[in-house]
N, C-alpha and C positions, 0 to 999 in steps of 0.2 A: 267481661269485667274490667272497667277502668285500671290501668295499672295504679294510678294514685290511690285508688280506693283500697287496693289490695295492701299497699305498703302502710298505709295509715292504720288499717284494721290489724295488720300484724306487728307493727311497730308501737301503736297506739301514741304517735306524736306526728307533726310535721311542723315545718318552718313557715311563718306567715310572711306578707310583704314587708312587715316592720323588721324582720330579722329574728323574731322571737320564736322560740319553740315552743309549740303549743303541747301540752301533755293533754291527751285525749282520756276521757273518762265517760262513763254512761253512755257509751257510744252501741250502735246497732253492729252486733257481730258479723262477720264476713258471711258465714253460711245464712243467717237471715237476710242479708242483703242479697245474697244468690236467690233466695226465696222469692223476696219482692221482685226481683228482675225477671224470674221464670214466668211469673204470673201476668206481667206486663208484655213480655216476649209472645208466650203461647197464645194471648188473645188479641195481640196487635193494638193493645190500647195506645192512645195518643194524647191523651189529656189526663191530668192527675191534680190531686189538692192533697197537701200534707199538712197536718196539725203539730206543731213541734219540729224545730229544726236543730238546734243546739250546735254541736261540732259538724254537723252536717253529713254523717256516713250514710244515712238512710236517704238523704235528700240526693247525695252525689250518686248513689245506686239507682234510684228512682229517675233522676233526671237523665242519666247515662242510658237507660233502658228506653224511655219515652223518646229522646233524642234519636236513637236507633230507627224509632219508627216516624221521625220526621214531626213529632209533635212537641208540646209544651207543657211546663210544670208549673205549679202553683206552692208556695209555702207560706205558712202562717206562724210567726212566734212573736209574743210581744216582749220578750227578753233576749232576743237575739244580739242586739248591740250593746247591751247593757251586762247582765250576767254572762252571757257566753262569748262576749267581746268582740261580735262579728265573725268570729273563726269559721262558722259553718258556712257563710257566705263566701268566706275567703278561700274555702276549700273547693266550692263550686267553681269559682272564678279560676282557681289555678287549674283546674281541670278541663277548662275551656268551654263552659257551658254557662257563663253568665247571661248570654242573650236567650237562652233556653227556660229560664227560670223567673217568675213575676214573684216578689216576696213582698209581704204586709207584715208590718211590725205593729200588730195589735192583737186584741183578744179575739180568739176564734169566733165567737159568737156573733161579733160585730161585722167581721167580714164574712163569713159564711152566709150570713142574712143579706148582706148587700150582694152577694154573688146572685143569692135566690130572686133578690128583687130585679137583677140586671138580666135574668135568663139563663144564667151560664150552666153548663154541664160537664160532667166528669165522667172518664172512664173507671177510673182508679182512686182510691183515698187510701191514706196511712195516717192512724192515729197514734202519737206517742208523746203526750204531753202529762197533763196532770194526772192523778190517780183517783180525783173525786169524783164518785159515782153521778152526781146531779149534774156536774160541769159535763161530764162525758155524753150523758143523756140528751144534753141540748145540742152538742156536737153530732150525735147519731141522729137526731131527728132532722136537722138541717142537711146533713149529708145524704142521708137517705133521699132527700127532695131534688138534690144536685146531683146524684148518681143515676146514669143511664140504666136502663134495664138491660141485665147482663154484665153490668159494672161489678167490680170487687173491692170491698171495704176490708182494711185490715188492723186489727187492734195489736199492739205491743203490750207486753207486761201484763197478759192476761193471768199469770200466777198471782197477782194481787187480786185478793177476794172482792174488791171494790170493783174492778174492771170484769172480772170473771161473772159477776152477779148479771152485769148488763149483758155481757156476750152470751150467757145463757139465754136470756130473754130473746135476743135477735137469732140466734140459731133455731128457735122454736117458732119464729114468724113464718106463715105461710107463703111469704114472698122472698124469703132468704133460704139458703141452704149454706152448709159449711162447706168450703171450697177446698180448704187445704189447711194445714199447720205445720210450724217449726219450733222445736225440733218434733219429731214424730209424737202423736197422741199415745199416751201409754197409761196404763192402769196403775194403780195405786198398790204399792207392795204388801203382802199381807199384814205386816206389822203396821204400817201406816192406815191400813182400814180399821184395825182393832184399836189404834189410839183414837181415831175420828170417832168411830161409833162409841168409845167411851166417854168422850167430850161432849158429845151429843145425846147422850142418853137421857130418855124421856122426852126429847124434843120431836115434835113431828110437824113439819111444815107442810106435809102433802107433797112434797116433791119426791118423784118417783124415777126420774130419767137423771142418771148420773152425768156427771162431767164427761167421763170417758166415751159413754153411749153417744154423748151429743157431738164427740169429736172436738172437745175444747180443753182436755187437760193436758195443756202445754203453755208454752210461752208467748208464741205469735200466733193468731188465727186469722183466717181470711175468710170472708163470708160474700157470697154472691147473691146479688140482687136479680133473682130469677123473672121478675116480672114487677108491675107497678102495684102500689098498696090498694088491696080491694076488700080489706076487711070490713065485716059490719061494725056497727058502733060499740057494740056489746062484746066484743071478742076477747078473749082473756086466756091466759095459760100461766100456771104456777111455776115460777122460776126462782 
């Protein structure tokens, strides 16, 4: 792992080219960065696309691992130079990987749609942006078409109900499987189960497979596309 990434994750700050001390927040934790890198390393992935750049900790982790395989990375973030002050790109540049990253400052659905029209393909995808289910559904649909069979799609913030609902669906698709998670997938405590059952008393949505059984009861979930989508037109699963 790149020394600069370790320093930023541990201190939660770095100095940009203007001499300003950037206080990092909402960053990808060091353990999760290592998780992302292990997926890329173990599968020898050479191409990646990331939705959401921000302060760039996950981006640096991904580019660092992709570069080790002599590959190239792509990142998309419509607010990088406005809300985030361009500091994520600055971090990648300071690490020496500016030439290994193509950046697009636009909405993900426009960039991903264009990539699809251009015939691009990726081995690895990481989504850490909005928490709106409908927006993320669009991202997933397009990324699925861009992802090579055998490739891996990772969602952050799966602890958000809006994101976990989508991940529940993908985890049950016949052309995907749960590849891994960070931190470890854990069952709810007995007290949390009682509270949840009490809050949902009388509700029956037909869901019988619990999040823990699916392997998604955690913060960050990696899903592997094991083959191309061959579902019949009326395929459905309760999620």
